[in-house]
N, C-alpha and C positions, 0 to 999 in steps of 0.2 A: 503494500498500499503506499502510496506516496506518504502520506502522515509521518510513518517511521523514516524514512529517510530526513524529513525537512526538520523535526520536532529536536533533535539533537544540534543541528549544522548552522551556525550562523550563514556559512559560504550558501548554502542551499536554499535559506530562508531568501537571503541577497539575489540569489540567480531569480527565483520564483517574481520575487518583488521587480526585477530587468521587465521579466519574459511580460509581464502583468503590464507593467507601463508600457512595453514596445507595442503591445498588441494594442491596447488604447490609442497610442499616436499612428501606428500603422493601418491601423484598419478604422474600427471604433469602440464605443464602450460596449457594443453589444458582446462581443468577443472575449472582453474581460470579466463580465460578467459572465458569463457562460462557462469560463475557467474557474473563476469563483465559485460557483455553483458545484461543479465537478469536484473541486476539493473540498468544498464542506459536505460532498455526501458523500465521498470519501471517509471524510474524518468519520462523519454520523455511523457508516456502517461499521469501522474499526472499532469504536467505541461502544457500538451495539451490542458484537458480538461477544467481547472480550469480559468474563467474569472476573468479578473483583475477588476470587477466590478461585481455589484449585479442586476444592470439593473436600479435600481432606479434612479434617478432625484434629484443631490443634490440643494438645496433651498439657492440662493445668494439675499440678499437684495439690493444690488449693482451690478449687472453684468457686468459694463461698467468699472469698477473701477480693474476690473479678468484679461480683456484684455489689451496688449501691443507689439508693435511692437519694436523689437530688429534687427535693420539689415534685414536680408533676414529669420528672425524667428517671428512667434506667438507664446507669450507668455500669458499662462491662469491660473492665481494662481501661482503658484508655478513651475509648468511645462513648457517646451515648447518645438519647434518641426518644422523643417523645415516647411516656405510657402508651397514650391513648392510637398511636401508630402501629402498635405489636397487635397484630390481628391474633396469631395463635403461636404456644411455643409447644414445640416438641420436645418430649423431655421421655428418653427411653434408656433400658438395660440391657448389654449384649456383650459378651465374651468376658464377665468379669469388670467389665466396664460401666459407668454411668454416661450416657450423651445429650446435649443440648444443643438443637437448631430453630433456629429462628430468625427471623430479619429486624434488626434493631433499628435500621432506618430505610430508604427507597437504596441506599450506596451500600449498606453492611450487612451482610448477612453472619450473625453468631454461629459457631461451629465449634463445640468443644469437647472432650473426651475427658474422664476425672476418675477418678478411683470409686467404686462402687458404695464403700462406707459413706460418700457424701450423697449418695444420691436422692433420699430421705431429707436429711437437712435442706438440700435445695430446694426439693418442691414442698416443703413446709413454709421455706422460706419465700419461694414464690406466690405460695395459695396466700399467706400473709401480706404481705405486702403490696402485690396486685391481683385483687380478687375478681375483677372483672374481667380479667385477660382470660383467654381462651386455652387452657392447658391440658396438653395429652399427653399423659404417662402412662408407660407399661414396658411390654418386655419386646425385643426386635430378634429373630431368628435367623 
């Protein structure tokens, strides 16, 4: 994709701007607009299909230390999001580990794996602190 080539290179950015300026001068502004539309379409496609995570669960030795409430926001590690934006929290047990999976905001998916001994305390904390949130808990085979 074109964006991968120009996002880190100042030289490529300058060359692209010179090309756009030449198109405006040589032809008319329609060519420059067309090129910009193609560039932005390329960027939109690239960002639209690139997930923010690779699908793996991050291991945490102490999952409860990552979660805290600050007013109407849930803080998980260094990230935070509105509690009202959290539609569903999936919490399950598998292979001697507990797992939690939910969208904290539009850009961040929380996916943690933690010791099974912390499963019930985390479930109770979530139920106490976020009673309106749909929490799906159970086993996963």
